[in-house]
C-alpha positions in Angstrom: 59.8 -44.7 45.8 63.1 -43.5 47.8 62.7 -40.8 49.7 65.2 -38.0 48.5 69.0 -37.4 49.8 69.1 -36.6 53.6 65.9 -37.7 54.3 64.6 -41.4 55.1 61.0 -43.3 55.3 59.4 -42.8 59.0 58.3 -46.5 59.9 55.1 -45.4 61.1 53.8 -43.1 58.7 55.7 -43.7 55.4 56.5 -40.3 55.0 59.8 -38.8 53.8 61.3 -37.2 57.0 64.3 -35.2 56.6 67.8 -36.3 58.6 67.9 -34.8 62.1 70.7 -31.8 62.9 73.9 -33.7 62.5 72.9 -36.7 60.5 73.2 -37.9 57.1 71.5 -40.4 54.5 73.1 -40.2 51.5 71.9 -43.4 50.0 68.5 -43.2 51.1 68.9 -45.7 53.3 66.3 -46.4 56.3 67.8 -44.3 59.1 69.9 -41.5 58.9 73.4 -41.6 60.4 75.3 -38.9 62.6 78.5 -37.7 61.5 81.4 -38.3 63.6 83.0 -36.1 66.1 84.9 -33.3 63.9 82.3 -33.4 61.3 79.3 -32.1 60.1 76.9 -32.8 57.3 76.8 -30.6 53.8 73.8 -28.8 53.2 71.8 -31.5 51.2 72.7 -33.6 54.0 74.7 -35.8 51.4 77.6 -36.3 53.5 79.7 -35.7 56.4 82.7 -33.2 55.4 85.5 -32.5 58.1 85.3 -29.1 60.1 87.5 -26.3 59.0 91.5 -26.4 59.7 92.1 -25.7 63.2 87.9 -25.7 64.3 86.8 -28.9 65.8 83.4 -30.8 66.3 83.7 -32.3 69.9 81.0 -34.7 69.4 79.1 -37.2 66.9 76.1 -34.9 65.5 77.4 -31.9 65.1 75.1 -29.1 63.0 75.9 -28.3 59.9 78.8 -24.8 60.2 78.5 -25.6 64.1 82.5 -26.4 64.4 83.6 -23.9 67.2 86.8 -23.2 69.3 89.7 -23.2 68.2 92.0 -26.8 69.1 94.7 -25.9 71.3 98.2 -24.5 70.2 96.5 -23.2 67.2 96.4 -19.7 65.8 92.9 -18.5 65.3 93.7 -16.2 62.2 95.3 -18.5 60.6 93.9 -22.1 61.6 97.6 -23.6 62.2 99.3 -24.6 65.0 
């Protein structure tokens, strides 16, 4: 039986284990994958989604909601340049 979305089957224990922060596993594969820079996982770890306009995730594997800082030349009140 496959593990739930956002988890993977641990190779040593055979147990379904939650993906690490900043990772997803939408297709119940054998391993989770990190979200790319500029994205973070949805709450259920089913997909990576873009950071809000004007915010960024500077490195892969950013945790949910952890997009931070405003990009250069971006108005923090509107999220637009």
